[in-house]
Structures are given as C-alpha cells and as structure tokens.
N, C-alpha and C positions, 0 to 999 in steps of 0.2 A: 859701311865698311865691313868686309868679310875677314874673319880671323881664320888662319890655317887650322885645319882639324887636328893637327899634331901639336899645336901650340898649347902648353899647359895653362897659360894665362887665361884661356877661355873659361876656366872653372872659377875664376875670381869673381867677386861680386855676386850677382844673381846666378851665375853659372850657366849651364846648358839645359835647355828644356826639351822634353820629349812628350808627345801626345801618346796616351796609352789607354787601355781599359783595365780597370781593377776587377780581377776575378774574385779575390777574397784575401783574407789574412789568416795565416796558419802558423802556429808556433811549431818550430822543429827542434829536434834534439841537438843537431850540430849545425854550425854555420858554414860548412863546406861540403862539397860533394855533388857531382852532377846527378848521380842516381837518386839521391835524397831530394834534389830539386824536382826531378821528373815525377817522382812518386807524389810529392806534395802538390804539384800542379795538376796531376791526374785526379787526386782527391778533391781539390777545389773545383775543378771542372764538373765532376760528377755531382757535387753539392749544388752548383748553380743550375745544372740541367734539371735536377730533381725538384728544386724550388720553383723553376720556371721564371726566374728573375732575369732582368737585363743587367749586363755588366755596367758598372759606373764608369763614365768617361772622365779621365783625369789627365793632369799634366805633371810629369815627373821632372823636378828640377834638381840637377846634380851640380853641386858647388863644392869648392875646396873645404868648406866648413860643415857640410852636411847634405842630407837628402831631404827633399820636401815633396809631399804629394798634395796636389791642389785640385779640387773639384773643378772640372772644365766649365760647368754652367754657372756655379755660384762664386767661384774664385776663392772659396774658403779652404784654408790649409787643414787637412785632416790628419796628417802625420808628419812629424818632423824628427829626424834622426841626426844628431850631431856626431861628428867623427872625433875620435881621440887623436891628438897629434902623434901619438906613438905608433899609429897604424902606418904612417908614411915613413918611418925610420928604418 
C-alpha cells in the first residue's frame, strides 16, 4: 500500500527512511542558515578527503517523534534525536 507523499501520517510509527552516506558530525554555533550549512559541509568533506576514509552508509529514519541514524550494514542505531513537541506549535 502506498501512502501519498503529502500525507503527514507517513511520519507516524517508524516514519520515512532514506539511504545516505554519513560524511561526519560537526557541532555548529547556530541551528539555522544555509551558508553555515554549506561551510560545515565543506569542512567535513575536506576532513574526509584528507583522512582518505570511506563515508559510512546509513539509513536516516525521520519520524514524528524524532530522527534516527542507523548503520546500513549492521543495523545499529548510532544517533537518536528526539523532537520537542513545542517545535511543531
């Protein structure tokens, strides 16, 4: 059964999953701003190139209650971020 991509109920339960590659994790000063995101991404890409490492393949699960990053090979969740209900008000 397919759920309409505009239907908010698709984020209930396990939510929506996306395959991705984890470049790295970087703490930033602000939580908003496209320029800040571009600079952080450039810094992470340079660090990965310099180290000569492969990017980790992950599955990003987006649900109404939070965000979960899961290793694609092992299935182990490496990062879980719960949302505050006040974000949606």
